[in-house]
C-alpha positions in Angstrom: -99.4 -116.9 -191.3 -96.2 -116.2 -192.6 -94.5 -117.5 -195.6 -90.6 -116.9 -196.0 -90.0 -116.5 -199.7 -85.8 -117.2 -200.1 -84.1 -116.5 -203.4 -80.6 -118.3 -202.9 -78.3 -117.4 -206.2 -74.6 -117.7 -206.4 -72.4 -114.7 -205.3 -71.1 -112.6 -208.1 -67.8 -113.7 -209.5 -68.6 -117.2 -208.8 -68.7 -119.1 -212.6 -72.8 -120.0 -212.9 -72.7 -122.8 -215.6 -76.0 -123.7 -215.7 -76.6 -119.8 -216.3 -74.1 -119.6 -219.0 -75.7 -122.7 -220.6 -79.1 -121.3 -220.7 -77.9 -117.9 -222.3 -76.6 -120.1 -224.8 -79.6 -121.8 -225.3 -81.7 -118.7 -225.6 -79.7 -117.4 -228.3 -79.6 -120.6 -230.1 -83.4 -119.8 -230.0 -83.0 -116.6 -231.7 -83.1 -114.6 -228.2 -79.6 -112.8 -228.8 -80.0 -109.7 -226.4 -79.8 -111.7 -223.3 -76.4 -110.2 -221.8 -76.1 -112.8 -218.9 -78.4 -115.3 -217.0 -78.1 -116.2 -213.6 -79.7 -119.5 -211.8 -80.9 -119.4 -208.9 -83.5 -121.3 -206.5 -86.6 -120.4 -204.9 -87.6 -121.6 -201.4 -91.1 -120.9 -199.6 -90.9 -121.9 -196.1 -94.6 -121.7 -194.2 -94.7 -121.1 -190.4 -97.9 -121.1 -188.3 -99.1 -118.7 -185.7 -95.4 -117.1 -184.7 -94.4 -113.5 -184.9 -92.5 -112.1 -187.6 -89.4 -111.7 -185.4 -89.4 -115.6 -185.0 -90.1 -116.0 -189.0 -86.9 -114.0 -190.0 -84.7 -115.8 -187.2 -85.9 -119.4 -188.0 -85.6 -118.4 -191.8 -81.8 -116.8 -191.3 -81.0 -120.1 -189.3 -82.4 -122.4 -191.9 -80.4 -120.3 -194.9 -77.4 -120.7 -192.8 -77.7 -124.1 -191.8 -78.7 -125.7 -194.8 -80.5 -124.0 -197.6 -77.4 -121.4 -198.5 -73.8 -122.0 -198.9 -72.3 -118.9 -197.5 -68.8 -119.6 -199.0 -70.7 -119.3 -202.8 -73.9 -118.3 -201.7 -76.1 -115.6 -201.0 -79.6 -115.1 -200.3 -82.2 -112.8 -199.7 -85.6 -113.0 -197.5 -88.9 -111.8 -197.9 -92.0 -112.1 -195.5 -95.4 -112.9 -196.8 -98.0 -112.2 -194.2 -100.7 -114.0 -195.2 -104.7 -115.2 -193.7 -105.0 -118.7 -192.9 -108.3 -120.5 -194.1 
């Protein structure tokens, strides 16, 4: 089995309002040395018996068509090979 670990984040230069809110909250909690917070989302796609190349192709397609907005978001894909039980 192959799991695609996909991290989607806002592109640099795009205001991250949620990150700013978290940064402010951390400062209010006394954690003041945090210079910046950028929020994102983690998506895991688990594939059955397919090749590494096909898993990457399908992951890229899913990101481009639905999981990420290419205008404002970047994404990174990491494939993890796991033994099925």
